[in-house]
C-alpha positions in Angstrom: 0.0 0.0 0.0 1.0 3.6 -0.4 1.1 4.1 3.4 3.6 1.3 3.9 5.7 2.5 0.9 5.8 6.0 2.4 6.8 4.6 5.8 9.6 2.6 4.2 10.9 5.8 2.6 10.2 4.7 -1.0 9.5 7.5 -3.5 7.2 5.5 -5.7 3.5 4.6 -5.2 1.5 1.4 -5.7 0.0 3.0 -8.8 3.5 3.6 -10.2 4.3 -0.1 -9.9 1.2 -1.1 -11.9 2.0 1.6 -14.5 5.7 0.6 -14.8 5.0 -3.1 -15.2 2.4 -2.4 -17.8 4.9 -0.2 -19.7 7.6 -2.9 -19.4 5.2 -5.5 -20.9 4.3 -3.2 -23.8 8.0 -2.6 -24.5 8.5 -6.4 -24.8 10.0 -7.3 -21.4 8.8 -10.8 -20.8 10.7 -11.7 -17.6 10.0 -9.4 -14.6 10.8 -9.6 -10.9 8.9 -7.8 -8.1 10.0 -7.5 -4.5 7.6 -7.7 -1.5 8.7 -6.6 2.0 6.4 -7.6 4.8 6.4 -7.4 8.7 6.5 -3.6 8.4 5.6 -2.0 11.8 1.9 -1.5 12.0 1.1 -4.0 9.2 -1.2 -6.9 9.8 -0.9 -10.4 8.2 -4.0 -9.4 6.1 -2.3 -6.3 4.8 0.7 -8.4 3.7 -1.4 -11.0 2.0 -3.3 -8.3 0.2 0.0 -6.8 -1.1 1.0 -10.3 -2.2 -2.3 -10.8 -4.1 -1.8 -7.5 -5.9 1.7 -8.5 -7.0 0.5 -11.9 -8.2 -2.2 -10.1 -10.3 0.5 -8.3 -12.2 1.9 -11.7 -13.3 5.6 -11.3 -12.7 7.8 -14.3 -13.6 9.8 -13.9 -10.4 8.9 -12.7 -6.9 11.4 -12.0 -4.0 9.7 -11.9 -0.6 11.6 -10.5 2.4 10.8 -9.8 6.1 11.8 -6.3 7.3 14.6 -6.5 9.8 15.4 -3.6 12.1 19.2 -3.4 11.7 21.3 -1.4 14.2 22.3 2.0 12.9 19.2 2.4 10.7 16.4 5.0 11.2 13.9 2.2 11.9 16.1 0.8 14.6 16.5 4.2 16.3 12.7 4.7 16.2 12.1 1.3 17.8 14.7 2.1 20.5 12.8 5.3 21.2 9.5 3.5 21.4 8.1 5.3 18.3 7.4 2.0 16.5 7.1 -1.6 17.5 8.8 -4.5 15.8 6.5 -7.3 14.6 6.7 -10.3 17.0 8.7 -13.2 15.6 5.6 -15.6 15.8 3.5 -13.2 13.8 6.3 -12.6 11.3 6.8 -16.3 10.7 3.0 -16.9 10.5 2.7 -14.2 7.8 5.7 -15.6 5.9 4.2 -19.1 5.7 0.8 -17.7 4.6 2.5 -15.7 1.8 4.5 -18.8 0.8 1.3 -20.9 0.6 -0.5 -18.2 -1.4 2.4 -18.0 -3.9 2.6 -21.8 -4.3 -1.1 -22.0 -4.9 -0.8 -19.3 -7.5 1.7 -21.3 -9.6 5.0 -20.2 -8.2 7.9 -22.5 -7.3 9.3 -21.8 -3.8 12.8 -22.6 -4.8 14.7 -20.6 -2.2 13.8 -19.3 1.3 12.8 -15.8 -0.1 12.4 -16.4 -3.8 9.6 -17.7 -6.0 9.6 -18.4 -9.7 6.6 -19.0 -11.9 6.1 -22.5 -13.2 4.6 -21.8 -16.6 3.9 -19.1 -19.2 0.2 -18.9 -18.7 0.2 -15.4 -17.4 2.3 -13.6 -20.0 2.2 -16.2 -22.9 5.8 -15.5 -23.7 9.0 -17.5 -23.7 12.0 -15.2 -23.5 14.5 -14.2 -20.9 15.9 -11.1 -19.2 19.4 -10.6 -17.9 19.9 -12.6 -14.7 17.2 -15.1 -15.3 17.2 -18.5 -17.0 15.0 -18.6 -20.1 12.8 -21.6 -20.7 14.7 -22.8 -23.8 18.0 -22.4 -22.1 16.8 -24.1 -18.9 15.3 -27.0 -20.8 18.5 -27.6 -22.8 20.5 -27.6 -19.5 18.1 -30.0 -17.9 16.8 -27.5 -15.3 13.2 -26.9 -16.6 10.6 -29.6 -16.4 11.2 -32.6 -14.2 14.5 -33.9 -12.8 14.4 -36.7 -10.3 10.7 -36.2 -10.0 11.0 -32.5 -8.9 9.5 -29.7 -11.1 11.8 -26.7 -11.6 10.7 -23.3 -12.9 12.5 -21.9 -15.9 12.5 -18.5 -14.3 14.8 -19.1 -11.3 17.2 -16.2 -10.7 20.6 -17.0 -12.4 22.3 -14.1 -10.6 21.4 -15.1 -7.0 21.9 -18.8 -7.8 25.6 -18.0 -8.2 25.8 -17.1 -4.5 23.7 -20.1 -3.3 25.7 -22.6 -5.3 29.1 -21.1 -4.3 30.0 -20.3 -7.9 32.5 -17.6 -8.7 31.5 -14.1 -9.6 33.4 -10.8 -10.3 32.7 -7.6 -8.3 33.0 -4.4 -10.4 32.6 -0.9 -9.1 32.7 0.9 -5.7 32.2 -1.4 -2.7 31.4 -4.4 -4.9 32.2 -7.8 -3.7 33.5 -10.8 -5.6 34.6 -14.4 -5.2 37.2 -16.0 -7.4 39.9 -18.6 -6.9 38.8 -19.3 -3.4 39.3 -15.7 -2.4 36.5 -13.3 -1.3 37.2 -9.6 -1.8 35.6 -6.2 -1.6 36.5 -3.1 -3.6 37.4 0.3 -2.4 34.4 2.5 -1.4 36.0 5.9 -2.0 35.7 7.1 -5.7 39.0 8.9 -5.8 40.9 6.0 -4.3 39.2 3.6 -6.7 40.0 5.7 -9.8 43.6 6.2 -8.6 44.1 2.4 -8.2 42.8 1.8 -11.7 45.0 4.5 -13.3 48.0 3.0 -11.6 47.2 -0.5 -13.0 46.3 -1.9 -9.5 43.1 -3.8 -8.6 40.9 -1.5 -6.6 40.5 -4.1 -3.8 40.1 -2.9 -0.2 40.3 -6.3 1.5 40.6 -10.0 0.7 39.8 -13.2 2.6 41.1 -16.5 1.5 38.5 -19.2 2.2 39.7 -22.0 4.5 38.3 -25.5 4.4 36.1 -24.6 7.3 34.8 -21.6 5.4 33.9 -23.7 2.4 32.0 -26.2 4.6 30.1 -23.5 6.5 29.1 -21.6 3.3 28.1 -24.8 1.6 25.8 -25.6 4.5 24.1 -22.3 5.1 23.7 -21.4 1.5 22.7 -24.9 0.5 20.0 -25.1 3.1 18.4 -21.9 1.6 17.5 -23.8 -1.6 14.6 -26.1 -2.3 17.1 -28.9 -3.2 18.9 -28.5 0.1 22.4 -29.9 0.0 23.0 -32.8 -2.4 25.1 -35.7 -1.3 27.8 -34.8 -3.8 28.0 -31.2 -2.4 28.2 -32.4 1.2 30.8 -35.0 0.3 33.0 -32.4 -1.5 32.7 -30.0 1.4 33.5 -32.7 3.9 36.5 -33.9 1.8 37.9 -30.3 2.0 38.1 -30.7 5.8 40.5 -33.6 5.0 42.8 -31.1 3.1 45.3 -28.6 4.3 45.4 -25.0 3.1 49.0 -25.3 1.8 50.0 -22.7 -0.9 52.8 -22.1 -3.3 55.2 -19.1 -3.2 52.7 -16.9 -5.0 49.9 -17.7 -2.5 48.0 -20.1 -4.7 46.5 -23.3 -3.3 48.5 -26.4 -4.1 46.7 -29.1 -6.2 44.1 -31.1 -4.2 46.2 -34.2 -4.3 49.1 -32.5 -2.6 46.9 -31.1 0.2 45.2 -34.3 1.3 46.0 -35.2 4.9 46.7 -38.8 5.9 43.1 -39.3 7.0 41.9 -37.7 3.8 44.0 -40.1 1.6 42.7 -43.1 3.5 39.1 -42.0 3.3 39.4 -41.2 -0.4 41.3 -44.3 -1.4 39.0 -46.7 0.4 35.9 -45.0 -0.8 34.6 -44.8 2.8 33.1 -41.4 2.0 30.6 -43.1 -0.3 28.9 -45.0 2.5 26.6 -42.2 3.7 24.8 -42.4 0.3 23.0 -45.5 1.6 20.8 -43.2 3.6 19.7 -41.6 0.3 19.0 -45.0 -1.1 16.8 -45.9 1.9 14.9 -42.6 1.5 14.3 -43.4 -2.2 16.3 -40.4 -3.5 19.0 -42.6 -5.0 19.4 -46.1 -6.3 22.3 -48.5 -5.8 23.1 -48.5 -9.5 22.8 -45.4 -11.7 24.8 -42.3 -12.9 26.7 -40.7 -10.0 25.1 -37.5 -8.7 27.1 -34.4 -9.5 27.2 -30.8 -8.4 24.1 -28.6 -8.9 26.1 -25.9 -10.7 26.9 -28.4 -13.4 23.3 -28.5 -14.5 23.6 -25.5 -16.7 26.8 -26.8 -18.3 25.4 -30.0 -19.7 24.7 -30.5 -23.4 21.3 -32.1 -24.3 23.1 -35.4 -24.7 24.8 -35.2 -21.3 21.6 -34.1 -19.6 20.1 -37.5 -20.5 21.9 -39.0 -17.5 19.0 -37.6 -15.5 16.5 -39.8 -17.2 17.2 -42.5 -14.5 17.6 -42.2 -10.8 21.2 -41.4 -9.6 23.2 -44.2 -8.0 26.1 -45.0 -5.7 27.9 -46.7 -8.5 27.3 -46.9 -12.2 28.7 -47.9 -15.6 31.2 -45.1 -15.7 32.5 -46.1 -12.2 33.3 -49.6 -13.6 35.1 -48.2 -16.6 37.7 -45.8 -15.2 35.8 -43.8 -12.5 37.7 -40.5 -12.0 40.6 -41.5 -14.2 38.7 -40.9 -17.4 37.6 -37.7 -19.0 34.2 -36.0 -18.4 33.2 -36.8 -22.0 33.9 -40.4 -21.5 32.0 -40.4 -18.2 28.9 -38.8 -19.7 29.0 -41.2 -22.7 29.1 -44.1 -20.3 26.2 -42.7 -18.3 24.0 -42.3 -21.3 25.0 -45.8 -22.5 23.6 -47.1 -19.2 20.4 -45.1 -19.6 19.8 -46.8 -23.0 20.9 -50.3 -21.8 19.5 -50.4 -18.2 18.7 -54.0 -17.3 18.8 -56.2 -14.2 21.7 -58.2 -15.6 23.6 -55.0 -16.3 23.1 -53.8 -12.7 24.4 -57.2 -11.4 27.5 -56.8 -13.6 28.1 -53.3 -12.4 27.7 -54.3 -8.7 30.3 -57.1 -9.2 32.8 -54.9 -11.1 32.4 -52.1 -8.4 33.4 -54.5 -5.6 36.5 -55.5 -7.6 37.4 -51.8 -8.3 37.0 -50.8 -4.7 39.3 -53.6 -3.4 41.8 -52.7 -6.1 41.4 -49.0 -5.4 41.4 -48.2 -9.1 40.4 -44.9 -10.6 39.8 -43.2 -7.3 41.3 -39.9 -8.4 42.4 -38.1 -11.5 46.1 -37.2 -11.7 46.7 -34.1 -9.5 43.2 -34.1 -8.0 41.6 -35.4 -4.8 38.8 -36.8 -7.0 38.5 -35.1 -10.5 38.8 -31.7 -12.1 35.8 -29.4 -12.2 33.4 -30.0 -15.1 33.4 -26.7 -17.1 31.2 -27.8 -20.0 34.1 -27.9 -22.4 36.3 -30.7 -20.9 
């Protein structure tokens, strides 16, 4: 409502939002995001739901929904300290949140991250395009992200930009105060314009501070960002993060991390060589999320890198071991792995599964193909290797 927008210090009105979305549609924009802030002091749950309905009526492809937090040092925080406004109680805040989530799901939006919702089809706009920062339907389908994967429907309009953070992918920070993450290093840029320009003119990176992620950092970030997503943390992601705790942070003379294989601790080498780290997957098998035999589950961020042929590995349930594990495991190339996975999809039989199970036992005892040369397991799949 206009009253809440005014209280939040926004210069636009509710009518402006409707006008601007209409203009954007007329100009050809077919992928729009709208933000909703709820739990504003003085707002009721009914008010918040009414705002959510008005947003849904505008038919955006993506909606971000946030609860207002009174952060120290902000005007709202000072007003609350002075008793001029009252913060919405936690119980009411959470009840409102769940009501909004339910309304959005019932209205055809996928709740794919704690605060983010993406429309499941094109029934509202009737278009099939994409805007910067969002995955188009065609692009998503080719990558295996739209439609159904492992029985779970995924919207083609998930935010590509934010997914970088949640999947711990690398990104570059450009401009004043921007943050980035590359090569295991988190950094933030200078915030003073003159200092920033001076650094650029002198050929220096305008970086104010850097933080080299430790193994503990990687595990912590994988957990708290992974748990924000609908998929949660996949076994493969958890295993990779756990494996990092079996590695040191040793670096070369230039400060770069040494190859994984050189940083494995004694415990890490034992765990990896004996494949003990594969055993927790049995829990996923009992839950029905995995099978004993099938293509190995891989990192979520690889989904957008698959070719249509490689994405066919998702036509069957992922498994603890598969045809590729019996024919080289991590010692073969990614192309060879995917070809073997797709072969299994086309030749999946009971007899084939028995053969794979037997060959896996032999491979484990011989400790063959455990790791690629110079890696704890295998190099990252980039889509071109």
